[in-house]
C-alpha positions as CSV (number, residue, x, y, z in Angstrom):
1,X,11.4,18.7,6.8
2,X,11.8,14.5,6.5
3,X,13.8,12.9,9.5
4,X,13.9,10.1,12.2
5,X,15.5,9.8,15.4
6,X,18.7,8.5,16.9
7,X,18.2,6.3,19.8
8,X,18.6,2.5,20.4
9,X,18.6,0.2,23.5
10,X,20.9,-2.0,25.5
11,X,19.5,-5.1,24.3
12,X,19.5,-4.4,20.6
13,X,21.1,-2.0,18.0
14,X,18.0,0.1,17.3
15,X,17.9,-1.1,13.5
16,X,14.4,-0.8,13.4
17,X,13.8,1.8,16.3
18,X,15.1,4.2,14.6
19,X,18.2,3.7,12.7
20,X,15.6,2.6,9.7
21,X,13.9,6.1,9.7
22,X,17.4,8.1,9.7
23,X,18.7,5.7,6.9
24,X,15.5,5.8,5.0
25,X,15.2,9.8,5.1
26,X,19.0,10.2,4.6
27,X,19.0,8.2,1.6
28,X,15.8,10.2,0.2
29,X,17.5,13.3,0.7
30,X,20.7,12.1,-1.1
31,X,18.6,10.8,-4.0
32,X,17.4,14.2,-4.6
33,X,20.4,16.0,-4.0
34,X,21.8,13.8,-7.2
35,X,19.0,15.1,-9.2
36,X,20.1,17.8,-12.0
37,X,17.0,19.9,-11.2
38,X,16.9,21.1,-7.7
39,X,13.6,21.6,-6.1
40,X,12.2,25.2,-5.3
41,X,12.3,24.8,-1.7
42,X,14.9,23.6,0.6
43,X,14.6,20.0,1.9
44,X,15.8,19.7,5.5
45,X,16.7,16.1,6.4
46,X,16.7,16.0,10.5
47,X,18.3,13.1,12.6
48,X,16.4,13.9,15.8
49,X,18.0,13.0,19.2
50,X,16.6,12.0,22.5
51,X,13.1,11.0,21.2
52,X,12.8,8.1,24.1
53,X,13.2,10.4,27.0
54,X,10.9,13.2,26.1
55,X,11.2,14.2,22.5
56,X,14.1,16.8,23.6
57,X,15.5,16.9,19.9
58,X,11.9,17.5,18.4
59,X,11.0,20.0,21.2
60,X,14.2,22.1,20.7
61,X,13.8,22.0,17.0
62,X,10.3,23.6,17.4
63,X,11.4,25.9,19.9
64,X,14.3,27.1,17.9
65,X,11.9,27.6,14.8
66,X,8.9,28.6,16.4
67,X,9.2,32.2,14.9
68,X,9.4,30.7,11.2
69,X,7.2,27.7,11.4
70,X,5.3,29.3,8.2
71,X,8.5,28.5,6.3
72,X,8.1,25.0,7.0
73,X,5.9,23.7,4.1
74,X,5.4,20.2,5.6
75,X,7.3,17.7,7.8
76,X,7.0,14.0,7.7
77,X,9.1,11.5,10.1
78,X,9.9,7.9,9.7
79,X,9.5,6.0,13.0
80,X,7.8,2.9,12.6
81,X,10.4,0.5,11.4
82,X,11.4,-0.4,7.9
83,X,8.0,-1.9,6.9
84,X,6.4,-1.1,3.1
85,X,4.5,2.2,3.2
86,X,1.2,1.6,2.4
87,X,-0.7,4.8,3.2
88,X,-0.4,8.5,3.0
89,X,-2.2,11.5,4.6
90,X,-1.5,15.1,5.5
91,X,-3.3,17.8,7.9
92,X,-3.1,20.1,4.7
93,X,-6.3,22.4,4.4
94,X,-8.8,22.4,1.4
95,X,-6.5,25.0,-0.4
96,X,-3.6,22.7,-0.6
97,X,-5.4,19.6,-1.7
98,X,-4.4,19.8,-5.3
99,X,-0.7,19.6,-4.2
100,X,-1.7,16.7,-1.9
101,X,-3.3,14.9,-4.9
102,X,-0.2,15.3,-7.1
103,X,1.7,13.7,-4.2
104,X,-0.7,10.8,-3.8
105,X,-0.8,10.3,-7.6
106,X,2.9,9.9,-7.7
107,X,3.2,7.6,-4.7
108,X,0.3,5.5,-6.2
109,X,2.7,3.0,-8.4
110,X,4.6,2.2,-5.0
111,X,1.7,0.6,-3.7
112,X,0.5,3.6,-1.5
113,X,-3.0,4.7,-1.1
114,X,-4.4,8.0,0.2
115,X,-5.9,7.7,3.4
116,X,-7.6,10.9,4.6
117,X,-8.1,10.6,8.1
118,X,-5.6,8.2,9.0
119,X,-2.3,8.7,10.6
120,X,-0.5,11.9,12.6
121,X,2.7,13.7,12.9
122,X,5.2,11.4,14.1
123,X,6.8,12.0,17.7
124,X,9.6,14.4,16.6
125,X,7.7,16.3,14.3
126,X,4.9,16.7,16.8
127,X,6.4,19.6,18.7
128,X,6.2,21.4,15.1
129,X,2.9,20.5,14.4
130,X,1.7,21.6,17.9
131,X,2.8,24.9,17.0
132,X,1.3,25.1,13.6
133,X,3.2,23.2,11.2
134,X,1.8,21.2,8.8
135,X,2.5,17.1,8.6
136,X,2.7,14.3,6.4
137,X,1.9,10.5,7.4
138,X,3.3,8.0,5.2
139,X,2.1,5.0,6.9
140,X,4.4,1.9,7.4
141,X,3.5,-1.6,7.7
142,X,3.9,-2.3,11.5
143,X,3.1,-6.0,11.3
144,X,6.1,-7.2,13.2
145,X,7.3,-3.7,14.9
146,X,6.4,-4.5,18.2
147,X,8.2,-8.0,17.9
148,X,11.5,-6.0,17.5
149,X,10.9,-2.7,19.3
150,X,13.0,-2.1,22.3
151,X,14.3,-5.7,22.6
152,X,17.3,-7.7,21.8
153,X,15.9,-8.7,18.1
154,X,16.0,-4.8,17.0
155,X,19.0,-5.6,14.9
156,X,19.8,-5.1,11.2
157,X,19.4,-8.6,10.0
158,X,15.5,-8.0,10.1
159,X,15.5,-5.1,7.7
160,X,14.3,-6.1,4.5
161,X,16.2,-4.3,1.4
162,X,13.4,-4.0,-0.8
163,X,10.7,-2.6,1.9
164,X,13.6,-0.1,2.6
165,X,14.0,0.6,-1.1
166,X,10.2,1.4,-1.4
167,X,10.3,3.7,1.7
168,X,13.4,5.8,0.2
169,X,11.7,6.1,-3.1
170,X,8.4,7.3,-1.3
171,X,10.2,9.9,1.0
172,X,11.9,10.9,-2.0
173,X,8.9,11.5,-4.2
174,X,7.2,13.0,-1.3
175,X,10.1,15.6,-0.3
176,X,10.6,16.7,-3.9
177,X,7.0,17.3,-4.7
178,X,6.1,19.0,-1.4
179,X,9.1,21.2,-2.0
180,X,8.1,22.0,-5.7
181,X,4.3,22.8,-4.8
182,X,2.8,25.9,-5.5
183,X,1.9,27.4,-2.3
184,X,1.8,26.0,1.1
185,X,0.3,23.0,3.2
186,X,-1.2,25.2,6.0
187,X,1.6,25.9,8.2
188,X,0.8,28.7,10.1
189,X,1.9,29.9,13.6
190,X,-1.2,28.9,16.3
191,X,-2.1,31.3,18.5
192,X,-1.1,30.9,22.0
193,X,-4.1,29.8,24.3
194,X,-4.7,31.5,27.5
């Protein structure tokens, strides 16, 4: 799963939060769809709804897919603007580290470094992670994110095309290689705690 969320604020258009994430992940899915060789697994691109009012789209997705969480190899969300991606990490356990290393190696030419211990599940995929879904973090440069976040300056003219292109390439590489990986990334239903 890759995705972002649909929202905007009255003062701006929501270009950074989070139209960029929707555009990045949908463009990555489109690139993969144009390849002559389809990956072994399905790649699902999701435009989550209602993140700002309680993660309602992410929570509903997790509720609907609780019984098949193990079939979700790994999920990543683009929700920190449109700055260049600089880091990569996952929640994957030791048995999946060869696949993680393969993805990290393919991301390296894009200027993305493996960063064990950094990042977390994005907001909309956090409900899936909470029930046992594996997550990946593609850390974006958020230097100017909060200059634009939820204000009148969150408009399309702030998007830098080269940065978005790097994001699209990173999400396409990540999603394709994750879908091709042997084995899983640790998604397993979590036992309910009393």
